[in-house]
N, C-alpha and C positions, 0 to 999 in steps of 0.2 A: 504494500500500500504506500503510495507516494506521500511525501511530507505535505503537499498541498491539501490532501484529504485528511491527514492526521491532525493538522492544525485546526480543523473544524470538528474533530471527533474527540479530542482529548487535550489535556494540558501538556502538549508535546514538549515545550521548552523545559518545564520542570522535570519531566520524565527523562529527557536527554541529559540534563545536568547531573542528576543522581546516578543514572545508569552508566554514563560515560566516565564519571569520576570514579565510581566503584571499579570499573574495568581497569582504568589507568593505574589505580593504586595497586591492584593485584599484579598487573603486568610489569610495572616498572619499580615497584617496591617503595614508592614515596607518594605523598599526598599531592593531588592536583585540585585546583579550584576551577570549576567550569561554570560560566555564566551565559545564559541565553538572553540576547538583546533584541531579537527580531520584532519589529512592530513598535519599538520604543526609540527614544532619542539615544542612539548608541554612539559613543565615541571610543576610539581605541585608547585604552588606558596604558600608560607607560609600562613597558615590561611584559604586557600580556599579548599572547598570540591571537591574532584575529582570523576568524573564519567567516566565509560568506555562504549564503544558502540560495540555491535555486530550487524552490519547492516543487516546481513542475517537472524538473529532471531528477527529483529525489536526491539531491546532491548537496553536501556541505564540504567546503574545501578552502584552502588558503590561497591568497592571491598568486603565489608563486607555484601553484600546482603544475606539475609537469604534464606534457601532452599525453603520456601513456596512461595516466590515471583515468582518462575519459573513455578508454576502450570499452568497458562494460556498459557505460551510458550510451555510447554510439550504437552498440549492438542491440540494446533494448529499445531505444527511442527513435533512432534515425528513420526507421520505416514504420509508418502508421499501419494499423490493421485495417483502416478504411482507405480505399484506393485513392479517392479524390483529395484526401488530406495530405498525401505523401509528399508532394513538392514543397508545400509550405512547412510541413513538419521537418523535413530534411534541412531546409534553410534555417529554421529556428534552432535546431540542434547544433548545426555547424557554427552559427553565430554565438550561441550560448555556451559553447565549449571552446571557442577560439581564444587564443591568448590575448588579443587586442580588444575583444568585444565582450568577453564573458561577464565582466563586472557590470555591464549595462543591463544584464538580465538577472542579476543577483543582488542581495542586500547584505550588509554587515549583519551577522546573526549571532555569533558566539565568540567569546574570548576564553582563553585557557591560560592558567599560570601554574607551574612553569610550562614552557613550550613543549609540545609533544614532539619527541625526536622523529625526524624523517617525515614530517607532515606534508611536505611538498610532493611526496609520492604516495599519499593516502587519500581516500575518498570515503566520507561517512554517508551512509544511506539509511533512510528510515524504513520501518516495517510495522506491521500490525502488532506483533508480539516481541519483536527484537530489533536491535540496530545491527547494522553490518558495516564493518570497516574494511575496505579493500586496501591491502598493504602490499605495495610492490617491492618493498625492501625484503620482506620475508616471503614474498610470493604466496600470500595466503589471504584468506578472508576471516576476520574475527567476528563471530556471531554472538551477540550479547543480549540476554534477556532483559527487556525493559523493566524498570521498577514499576510495580503494579501489575505486571503480566506474570503468568504462572511459569516459574522456572521448571516446573514439572514437565512442560512441553519439551524443553531442551533435553531433560534427562530421559524422557521416553524415546525421543528421536535417536539419541545416541545409543540407547540400549538396543533398539531395532537394528541400527547400522552395525553394531558390534556383533549381534547374533547372526546376521545374514550378510556376510562380507561380499557376496556376489552382487549385491545391489549396485546399480550404476550411479554411484554418488561420489562426490569429492572425498579424498582421504583426510581423515581427522589427524591433525598434527600435534595438537595440544589441548588439554582440558584444564579448566580452573578447579582449584580445590573447593571453591564455593558451589560449584555446579551451575553457575549463572552465565558462563560463557565458554566457548571453545573456538579453536582455530582449525580451518580446513584448507586444503590446497586450492589456490585460486585457479579456476578454470576460465579459459577465454573462449566462450561459446555464445551462440545466439539462440534466443527463444524461437521455436519453430513457427510461431505466429508472426515473426518478423522476417522470415525467409521467403523470398519471392519465387524461388524455384519450387514449383508445385509438387514435384516428386519427393522432395526431402521430407516434408512433414509426415507423409504417409509411411515412409520407410522408418523414420525415427519412432513414430508411434508404435509401429509393429514391433520394433526391437524392445522398447520399454514395456509394452504389454507382455512380452514373453518373460521379462523379469518379474512382473507382477504375478503372472501365472505360476511361476516357480515359488514365489513367496506364498501365494495362496495354497499351493500344494503342500508346502512344508508346515503350514500353520492352521489348516482347515480343521474345524470341529463341527459336529452336528448338534443342533438344539431344536426345541419345539418352537414353532412360529408363535404360538399362543403366548408362551412365557417371554419370549424376546420382545414382542411388540407391546406387551403389558409393561415391561421394564422401560422401554423407550418412552411410552406415554407418561409414565410417572416422572421420568427425567425431564421431559418437555414441560410438564405442568409446573414442576419445581423451579426450573430454570426461567420460565416465563414470569413467574411471580417475583423472581429476584432481579430481572433485567430492568433496571431503572432508566436506562438510556433509550428504551423502546417505548413508544406511546401505547396507551391502553388499546387503541383501535387495532394496531398492528399485532400486539400480544394476543388479543382476543382472536384475531383472524388466524394466527398460527396455531393456537391451541384448538380452535374449533376444527380446523383442517385435520389436525392430528387425531382428534377424537373421531372424526368421520372415517378416516382411514383405518384407525384401530378397530372400529365397529365392523368394517368390512372384513378385515383380516381374521377377526374372531369367528367368522363363519367357516373357517378352515381349521377346526380344532385339532385335527390329526396330522397336519402338515409338518414336515421336518425341513429345516433350512440349514445351509452351510454358512458358517462365519469364518473369517480369516483376518490376518493382519493386513489392513488396507493402507494405502498411501494417504488418502483423505482429501487430496486436492489435485487430482489427476486432470490437468488441463494444459493447453498448449503453452501458456506462459511459464510453466514449470518444467517444460520439456526442452532441453537445450541440445544443440549440435555444434561441434567444433570443427566440422569438416571430415572427421574420422569417427569419433566416438559420440554416443548419445548419453546424456546425463539427465537424471530426474532429481530435481532439487525441492526444497521446502517441504520437509517431512514433519512439520510441526503439528499437523493434524492426524498423524498416524494413530491407528487404534484398531480394535477389533470391531469389524462391521461385516455386513453380508458380503459374500464373495463377488457379487455383481455391483457393489457400491462404486468402485473406481471406474468400471466399464460404463456405468450409467452416468456418472459425473461427466465423463468425456462425451458420450454420445447424445445426452440430452442437451449439453451446452449450458447447464444450469449456472455455472460460474459467470457466464457472459450475459445471462438474462436476456437471451435472444428468443428465437422461436422454440422455446423449451417444450411447450405443450405439443406442438406439431412434431417435434423430434420424438417425444415420448409416445405419441400415437403411432408413429412409424415403427418404433421398437416393438410395440404390442402386435402390430399387424404383420411383422415379418419375423422369420426364424432368426434367433440370435446365433452368432457364431463364436466359437471359442469357449473354453472352460469357465470364463468369468461372465458370460452373458446372462446367466440365470442362476440365482442362489437357491431356488426351490428344488428339492429332491423330487424326482418324477412322481407326479400325483395329479391325475386329471389330465386335461388337454394342455398342449404346449402353450396355447394362447392364454388360457387361464393362469398357468404358471408364470408367464411373463407379466400379466397384470398384477399378480401378487408380489413378484419381485420388484416391480416398479413402485407399488404401494409401500413396500417396506423401505425402499430407497428414499422415498419422500419423507417418511418418518425419521429415518436416520439423518437426513439432511436438515430437517427442521431442528433437530436436536443440536447438530453442529452449528447451525446459524445462531441459535440462542447462546451456545457456549462462546462463540466468537464475540458476542456483545455482552458478556457477563461481567466484565471488569467493573469494580465499584468506582474507578477513576474516570470512566467514560461518561461523556455528556451528550453524545450523539451516536446513533447506530451507524454501522457500516453502510456504504453508499447504496442508494436505490432500494431501501428495505421495503417501501410500499409496493414496488414492482415485484419483489420477491414474494411478498404476501399474496398478491394477485395471482402469481404463478402457482403458488402452493395451493390456493383455493381451487384453481382450475384443474390442477393435477388430482386433487381430492375428488373432484367430480368425475374425472376421467376414469379413475380406478374403481 
Protein backbone atom coordinates (compact mmCIF):
# COMPACT_ATOMS: atom_id res chain seq x y z
CA UNK A 1 0.00 0.00 0.00
CA UNK A 2 1.43 3.36 -1.07
CA UNK A 3 2.23 6.13 1.41
CA UNK A 4 -0.35 8.33 -0.35
CA UNK A 5 -3.03 5.88 0.85
CA UNK A 6 -1.47 5.24 4.25
CA UNK A 7 -1.51 8.95 5.09
CA UNK A 8 -5.31 8.86 4.84
CA UNK A 9 -5.67 5.59 6.75
CA UNK A 10 -3.42 5.85 9.80
CA UNK A 11 -1.06 8.12 11.75
CA UNK A 12 1.69 7.15 9.32
CA UNK A 13 4.27 9.64 10.54
CA UNK A 14 4.00 8.53 14.16
CA UNK A 15 4.19 4.85 13.17
CA UNK A 16 7.20 5.55 10.96
CA UNK A 17 9.04 7.38 13.72
CA UNK A 18 8.65 4.58 16.23
CA UNK A 19 9.13 1.66 13.84
CA UNK A 20 12.19 3.06 12.08
CA UNK A 21 13.83 4.18 15.32
CA UNK A 22 13.37 0.70 16.81
CA UNK A 23 14.91 -0.94 13.77
CA UNK A 24 17.90 1.44 13.70
CA UNK A 25 18.65 0.84 17.38
CA UNK A 26 18.71 -2.93 16.87
CA UNK A 27 20.71 -2.79 13.64
CA UNK A 28 23.36 -0.24 14.59
CA UNK A 29 23.45 -0.63 18.39
CA UNK A 30 22.82 3.04 19.24
CA UNK A 31 19.89 5.40 19.66
CA UNK A 32 18.41 7.27 16.69
CA UNK A 33 15.90 10.10 16.83
CA UNK A 34 13.43 10.04 13.93
CA UNK A 35 11.04 12.95 13.31
CA UNK A 36 8.29 13.09 10.68
CA UNK A 37 7.62 16.63 9.39
CA UNK A 38 5.55 16.20 6.24
CA UNK A 39 2.58 18.56 6.12
CA UNK A 40 4.09 20.93 8.67
CA UNK A 41 6.53 23.82 8.54
CA UNK A 42 9.69 21.76 8.34
CA UNK A 43 13.18 23.14 8.22
CA UNK A 44 16.37 21.17 8.29
CA UNK A 45 17.77 21.30 11.79
CA UNK A 46 21.53 21.52 12.02
CA UNK A 47 23.17 18.12 12.20
CA UNK A 48 20.03 16.18 11.28
CA UNK A 49 19.78 14.08 8.12
CA UNK A 50 16.93 15.20 5.86
CA UNK A 51 14.73 12.81 3.88
CA UNK A 52 12.15 13.66 1.20
CA UNK A 53 8.94 11.79 0.45
CA UNK A 54 7.07 11.17 -2.77
CA UNK A 55 3.91 9.49 -1.44
CA UNK A 56 2.66 8.56 -4.91
CA UNK A 57 5.82 6.58 -5.65
CA UNK A 58 5.84 5.20 -2.09
CA UNK A 59 9.38 6.49 -1.61
CA UNK A 60 11.36 8.21 1.15
CA UNK A 61 14.92 9.20 0.22
CA UNK A 62 17.76 11.64 0.77
CA UNK A 63 18.57 14.39 -1.72
CA UNK A 64 21.79 12.65 -2.77
CA UNK A 65 20.08 9.29 -3.45
CA UNK A 66 21.99 7.41 -6.13
CA UNK A 67 20.28 6.48 -9.43
CA UNK A 68 20.37 2.74 -8.69
CA UNK A 69 18.02 3.06 -5.70
CA UNK A 70 15.17 3.87 -8.07
CA UNK A 71 15.35 0.51 -9.83
CA UNK A 72 12.45 -1.12 -7.92
CA UNK A 73 10.33 2.04 -8.26
CA UNK A 74 10.90 2.13 -12.00
CA UNK A 75 9.94 -1.54 -12.32
CA UNK A 76 6.78 -1.15 -10.25
CA UNK A 77 5.43 2.20 -11.42
CA UNK A 78 6.81 3.08 -14.87
CA UNK A 79 4.19 1.01 -16.69
CA UNK A 80 0.58 1.67 -15.75
CA UNK A 81 -1.85 -1.25 -15.63
CA UNK A 82 -4.25 0.99 -17.60
CA UNK A 83 -3.04 1.30 -21.20
CA UNK A 84 -4.13 4.90 -21.86
CA UNK A 85 -2.32 6.15 -18.75
CA UNK A 86 1.03 4.67 -19.73
CA UNK A 87 2.65 7.61 -21.57
CA UNK A 88 1.88 10.15 -18.84
CA UNK A 89 2.76 7.78 -16.02
CA UNK A 90 6.09 6.89 -17.64
CA UNK A 91 6.88 10.61 -17.98
CA UNK A 92 5.91 11.33 -14.37
CA UNK A 93 8.04 8.49 -13.01
CA UNK A 94 11.02 9.56 -15.11
CA UNK A 95 10.79 13.16 -13.82
CA UNK A 96 10.00 12.14 -10.23
CA UNK A 97 13.10 9.94 -10.04
CA UNK A 98 15.49 12.11 -12.12
CA UNK A 99 18.40 13.71 -10.29
CA UNK A 100 17.56 17.25 -11.44
CA UNK A 101 13.77 17.09 -11.04
CA UNK A 102 12.82 14.63 -8.28
CA UNK A 103 12.64 17.22 -5.50
CA UNK A 104 9.98 19.06 -7.52
CA UNK A 105 7.69 16.09 -6.89
CA UNK A 106 8.62 15.41 -3.25
CA UNK A 107 8.46 17.26 0.05
CA UNK A 108 10.84 17.42 3.01
CA UNK A 109 9.30 14.79 5.24
CA UNK A 110 11.63 13.29 7.84
CA UNK A 111 14.84 14.03 9.73
CA UNK A 112 17.07 11.57 11.53
CA UNK A 113 19.85 12.02 14.08
CA UNK A 114 22.50 10.72 13.91
CA UNK A 115 22.64 10.18 10.16
CA UNK A 116 21.83 6.71 8.83
CA UNK A 117 25.00 5.26 7.29
CA UNK A 118 24.80 4.71 3.55
CA UNK A 119 21.45 6.48 3.18
CA UNK A 120 22.24 7.63 -0.35
CA UNK A 121 21.90 4.03 -1.52
CA UNK A 122 18.76 3.32 0.50
CA UNK A 123 15.07 3.77 -0.24
CA UNK A 124 12.34 3.55 2.43
CA UNK A 125 8.95 2.30 1.26
CA UNK A 126 5.61 2.12 3.07
CA UNK A 127 3.29 -0.85 3.43
CA UNK A 128 0.07 -1.88 5.12
CA UNK A 129 1.72 -3.82 7.95
CA UNK A 130 5.41 -3.14 7.46
CA UNK A 131 8.05 -0.75 6.20
CA UNK A 132 10.64 -1.87 3.70
CA UNK A 133 14.16 -0.42 3.37
CA UNK A 134 15.93 -1.24 0.12
CA UNK A 135 19.62 -1.29 0.98
CA UNK A 136 22.02 -1.45 -1.97
CA UNK A 137 25.10 -1.55 0.29
CA UNK A 138 24.04 -4.89 1.79
CA UNK A 139 22.10 -5.92 -1.35
CA UNK A 140 19.07 -6.66 0.77
CA UNK A 141 15.64 -5.49 1.76
CA UNK A 142 14.92 -4.89 5.47
CA UNK A 143 11.29 -5.73 6.30
CA UNK A 144 10.11 -4.01 9.50
CA UNK A 145 6.81 -4.60 11.29
CA UNK A 146 5.15 -1.24 11.87
CA UNK A 147 4.39 -0.26 15.43
CA UNK A 148 0.70 -1.00 15.90
CA UNK A 149 0.78 -3.87 13.39
CA UNK A 150 0.97 -7.50 14.43
CA UNK A 151 4.56 -8.73 14.53
CA UNK A 152 2.93 -12.17 14.51
CA UNK A 153 2.46 -11.73 10.75
CA UNK A 154 6.23 -11.60 10.27
CA UNK A 155 6.82 -14.56 12.58
CA UNK A 156 4.23 -16.66 10.75
CA UNK A 157 5.66 -15.74 7.36
CA UNK A 158 9.20 -16.66 8.38
CA UNK A 159 8.02 -19.95 9.89
CA UNK A 160 6.39 -20.93 6.59
CA UNK A 161 9.45 -19.92 4.59
CA UNK A 162 11.69 -21.95 6.92
CA UNK A 163 9.49 -25.03 6.78
CA UNK A 164 9.11 -25.02 2.98
CA UNK A 165 12.46 -24.00 1.44
CA UNK A 166 11.24 -24.80 -2.08
CA UNK A 167 9.03 -21.72 -2.09
CA UNK A 168 10.09 -19.12 -4.72
CA UNK A 169 10.87 -16.35 -2.25
CA UNK A 170 13.95 -14.19 -1.55
CA UNK A 171 16.50 -15.73 0.82
CA UNK A 172 16.35 -14.49 4.43
CA UNK A 173 19.79 -13.19 5.44
CA UNK A 174 19.18 -11.83 8.95
CA UNK A 175 16.54 -11.90 11.68
CA UNK A 176 16.09 -9.58 14.61
CA UNK A 177 16.11 -10.88 18.16
CA UNK A 178 12.87 -8.99 18.79
CA UNK A 179 11.09 -10.74 15.93
CA UNK A 180 9.97 -7.37 14.52
CA UNK A 181 12.15 -7.29 11.40
CA UNK A 182 14.22 -9.39 9.07
CA UNK A 183 16.43 -8.89 6.01
CA UNK A 184 16.16 -10.72 2.71
CA UNK A 185 18.10 -10.75 -0.53
CA UNK A 186 17.16 -7.85 -2.78
CA UNK A 187 15.62 -9.14 -6.00
CA UNK A 188 15.56 -6.99 -9.11
CA UNK A 189 12.33 -8.12 -10.69
CA UNK A 190 9.14 -6.67 -12.16
CA UNK A 191 5.53 -7.39 -11.11
CA UNK A 192 3.86 -9.30 -13.94
CA UNK A 193 1.05 -6.74 -14.19
CA UNK A 194 3.73 -4.23 -15.27
CA UNK A 195 5.19 -6.45 -18.00
CA UNK A 196 3.93 -5.66 -21.50
CA UNK A 197 4.94 -8.96 -23.09
CA UNK A 198 1.62 -10.85 -22.90
CA UNK A 199 3.29 -14.28 -22.78
CA UNK A 200 5.27 -13.64 -19.60
CA UNK A 201 2.44 -13.27 -17.03
CA UNK A 202 0.86 -16.59 -18.02
CA UNK A 203 4.18 -18.43 -17.82
CA UNK A 204 5.09 -16.89 -14.44
CA UNK A 205 1.62 -17.61 -13.05
CA UNK A 206 1.89 -21.23 -14.11
CA UNK A 207 5.28 -21.62 -12.42
CA UNK A 208 4.13 -20.05 -9.19
CA UNK A 209 0.90 -22.04 -9.17
CA UNK A 210 2.99 -25.21 -9.29
CA UNK A 211 4.79 -24.09 -6.12
CA UNK A 212 1.46 -23.45 -4.40
CA UNK A 213 0.23 -26.87 -5.52
CA UNK A 214 3.24 -28.48 -3.86
CA UNK A 215 2.68 -26.41 -0.72
CA UNK A 216 -0.96 -27.54 -0.66
CA UNK A 217 0.01 -31.18 -1.17
CA UNK A 218 2.40 -31.07 1.79
CA UNK A 219 0.02 -29.28 4.16
CA UNK A 220 -3.45 -30.50 3.14
CA UNK A 221 -5.84 -31.66 5.85
CA UNK A 222 -9.50 -32.62 5.70
CA UNK A 223 -12.24 -31.18 7.88
CA UNK A 224 -16.01 -30.88 7.91
CA UNK A 225 -17.42 -27.97 5.95
CA UNK A 226 -20.03 -27.40 8.67
CA UNK A 227 -17.42 -26.97 11.40
CA UNK A 228 -15.12 -24.75 9.37
CA UNK A 229 -17.78 -22.34 8.11
CA UNK A 230 -19.24 -22.00 11.63
CA UNK A 231 -15.79 -21.08 12.90
CA UNK A 232 -15.35 -18.53 10.12
CA UNK A 233 -18.71 -16.90 10.85
CA UNK A 234 -17.82 -16.56 14.53
CA UNK A 235 -14.50 -14.93 13.58
CA UNK A 236 -16.25 -12.56 11.17
CA UNK A 237 -18.84 -11.44 13.72
CA UNK A 238 -16.19 -10.85 16.39
CA UNK A 239 -13.86 -9.00 14.00
CA UNK A 240 -16.66 -6.82 12.64
CA UNK A 241 -17.63 -5.73 16.13
CA UNK A 242 -14.01 -4.74 16.84
CA UNK A 243 -13.29 -2.89 13.54
CA UNK A 244 -13.73 0.75 14.53
CA UNK A 245 -12.40 2.12 11.25
CA UNK A 246 -15.24 0.53 9.28
CA UNK A 247 -18.60 2.27 9.23
CA UNK A 248 -21.71 0.59 10.60
CA UNK A 249 -23.25 0.20 7.14
CA UNK A 250 -20.20 -1.59 5.73
CA UNK A 251 -19.85 -3.80 8.80
CA UNK A 252 -23.50 -4.78 8.62
CA UNK A 253 -23.21 -5.53 4.91
CA UNK A 254 -20.23 -7.86 5.41
CA UNK A 255 -21.80 -9.67 8.36
CA UNK A 256 -25.13 -10.14 6.61
CA UNK A 257 -23.39 -11.50 3.51
CA UNK A 258 -21.41 -13.90 5.69
CA UNK A 259 -24.54 -15.10 7.47
CA UNK A 260 -26.33 -15.65 4.18
CA UNK A 261 -23.43 -17.72 2.82
CA UNK A 262 -23.11 -19.61 6.10
CA UNK A 263 -26.80 -20.59 5.93
CA UNK A 264 -26.33 -21.92 2.40
CA UNK A 265 -23.30 -23.98 3.37
CA UNK A 266 -25.10 -25.51 6.35
CA UNK A 267 -27.34 -27.24 3.81
CA UNK A 268 -24.37 -29.54 3.11
CA UNK A 269 -23.86 -31.08 6.60
CA UNK A 270 -21.92 -34.12 5.38
CA UNK A 271 -19.50 -32.35 3.05
CA UNK A 272 -15.75 -32.66 3.61
CA UNK A 273 -13.30 -29.98 2.49
CA UNK A 274 -9.54 -29.72 2.17
CA UNK A 275 -7.55 -26.98 3.89
CA UNK A 276 -3.89 -26.12 3.36
CA UNK A 277 -1.28 -23.43 3.94
CA UNK A 278 -2.26 -20.67 1.53
CA UNK A 279 -0.31 -17.62 0.38
CA UNK A 280 -3.27 -15.37 1.13
CA UNK A 281 -2.70 -12.64 -1.48
CA UNK A 282 -2.04 -14.44 -4.75
CA UNK A 283 -2.37 -11.61 -7.26
CA UNK A 284 -0.25 -10.22 -10.13
CA UNK A 285 1.28 -7.40 -8.04
CA UNK A 286 2.95 -10.03 -5.82
CA UNK A 287 4.18 -12.19 -8.70
CA UNK A 288 7.58 -10.99 -9.95
CA UNK A 289 9.83 -11.96 -12.85
CA UNK A 290 13.50 -11.05 -13.23
CA UNK A 291 13.94 -12.35 -16.76
CA UNK A 292 14.80 -15.85 -15.57
CA UNK A 293 13.22 -16.70 -12.23
CA UNK A 294 9.72 -16.20 -10.90
CA UNK A 295 9.22 -14.90 -7.35
CA UNK A 296 6.18 -14.79 -5.08
CA UNK A 297 6.41 -12.05 -2.43
CA UNK A 298 4.32 -10.62 0.42
CA UNK A 299 3.44 -13.71 2.45
CA UNK A 300 2.15 -11.67 5.40
CA UNK A 301 -1.38 -13.08 5.00
CA UNK A 302 -0.30 -16.71 4.81
CA UNK A 303 -2.44 -19.06 6.85
CA UNK A 304 -4.57 -22.18 6.77
CA UNK A 305 -7.42 -21.75 4.29
CA UNK A 306 -9.28 -23.82 1.71
CA UNK A 307 -7.04 -25.29 -0.98
CA UNK A 308 -8.88 -23.23 -3.61
CA UNK A 309 -8.42 -19.91 -1.80
CA UNK A 310 -5.31 -18.77 -3.72
CA UNK A 311 -6.73 -20.08 -7.01
CA UNK A 312 -9.94 -18.08 -6.54
CA UNK A 313 -8.13 -14.98 -5.30
CA UNK A 314 -6.36 -14.89 -8.64
CA UNK A 315 -9.17 -16.00 -10.94
CA UNK A 316 -11.94 -13.84 -9.48
CA UNK A 317 -9.64 -10.79 -9.42
CA UNK A 318 -11.06 -9.83 -6.03
CA UNK A 319 -7.98 -7.82 -5.03
CA UNK A 320 -8.48 -5.52 -8.03
CA UNK A 321 -12.25 -5.13 -7.40
CA UNK A 322 -12.95 -5.42 -11.11
CA UNK A 323 -15.49 -7.78 -12.74
CA UNK A 324 -15.36 -10.12 -9.74
CA UNK A 325 -18.95 -11.35 -9.95
CA UNK A 326 -18.62 -12.08 -13.67
CA UNK A 327 -15.37 -13.96 -13.07
CA UNK A 328 -16.98 -15.91 -10.23
CA UNK A 329 -19.93 -16.88 -12.43
CA UNK A 330 -17.52 -18.04 -15.13
CA UNK A 331 -15.73 -20.21 -12.55
CA UNK A 332 -19.01 -21.84 -11.56
CA UNK A 333 -20.02 -22.54 -15.14
CA UNK A 334 -16.81 -24.11 -16.35
CA UNK A 335 -14.79 -27.01 -15.07
CA UNK A 336 -11.87 -25.90 -12.93
CA UNK A 337 -8.40 -27.08 -13.80
CA UNK A 338 -5.63 -28.14 -11.48
CA UNK A 339 -5.59 -29.50 -7.94
CA UNK A 340 -6.28 -26.08 -6.39
CA UNK A 341 -9.42 -25.31 -8.39
CA UNK A 342 -11.90 -26.80 -5.89
CA UNK A 343 -11.57 -27.52 -2.17
CA UNK A 344 -14.71 -29.67 -1.94
CA UNK A 345 -14.18 -33.40 -1.76
CA UNK A 346 -16.24 -35.18 -4.48
CA UNK A 347 -19.82 -34.86 -3.28
CA UNK A 348 -22.72 -34.16 -5.65
CA UNK A 349 -22.31 -32.49 -9.03
CA UNK A 350 -19.15 -30.68 -10.12
CA UNK A 351 -21.10 -27.44 -10.51
CA UNK A 352 -22.58 -27.70 -7.00
CA UNK A 353 -19.11 -28.33 -5.61
CA UNK A 354 -17.73 -25.24 -7.34
CA UNK A 355 -20.59 -23.17 -5.93
CA UNK A 356 -19.74 -24.39 -2.43
CA UNK A 357 -16.01 -23.76 -2.96
CA UNK A 358 -16.76 -20.22 -4.11
CA UNK A 359 -19.10 -19.62 -1.16
CA UNK A 360 -16.42 -20.76 1.26
CA UNK A 361 -13.85 -18.56 -0.46
CA UNK A 362 -16.06 -15.50 0.05
CA UNK A 363 -16.40 -16.31 3.77
CA UNK A 364 -12.63 -16.65 4.09
CA UNK A 365 -12.01 -13.41 2.20
CA UNK A 366 -14.47 -11.42 4.31
CA UNK A 367 -12.62 -12.69 7.38
CA UNK A 368 -9.30 -11.58 5.89
CA UNK A 369 -10.69 -8.18 4.89
CA UNK A 370 -11.82 -7.55 8.47
CA UNK A 371 -8.45 -8.66 9.82
CA UNK A 372 -6.75 -6.20 7.45
CA UNK A 373 -8.76 -3.39 9.05
CA UNK A 374 -8.58 -4.55 12.65
CA UNK A 375 -5.78 -2.34 14.00
CA UNK A 376 -6.81 -0.02 16.83
CA UNK A 377 -4.54 2.68 15.33
CA UNK A 378 -6.49 2.82 12.06
CA UNK A 379 -8.97 5.61 11.38
CA UNK A 380 -9.95 4.70 7.81
CA UNK A 381 -10.54 1.39 6.09
CA UNK A 382 -8.42 0.10 3.23
CA UNK A 383 -9.35 1.62 -0.12
CA UNK A 384 -12.72 1.13 -1.85
CA UNK A 385 -14.31 -0.80 1.02
CA UNK A 386 -17.83 0.13 -0.09
CA UNK A 387 -17.10 -1.47 -3.48
CA UNK A 388 -15.84 -4.59 -1.73
CA UNK A 389 -19.03 -4.74 0.36
CA UNK A 390 -21.16 -4.47 -2.80
CA UNK A 391 -19.18 -7.30 -4.40
CA UNK A 392 -19.50 -9.47 -1.27
CA UNK A 393 -23.28 -8.94 -1.28
CA UNK A 394 -23.49 -9.83 -4.98
CA UNK A 395 -21.39 -12.97 -4.45
CA UNK A 396 -23.62 -13.98 -1.54
CA UNK A 397 -26.60 -13.84 -3.89
CA UNK A 398 -24.70 -15.74 -6.58
CA UNK A 399 -23.90 -18.72 -4.38
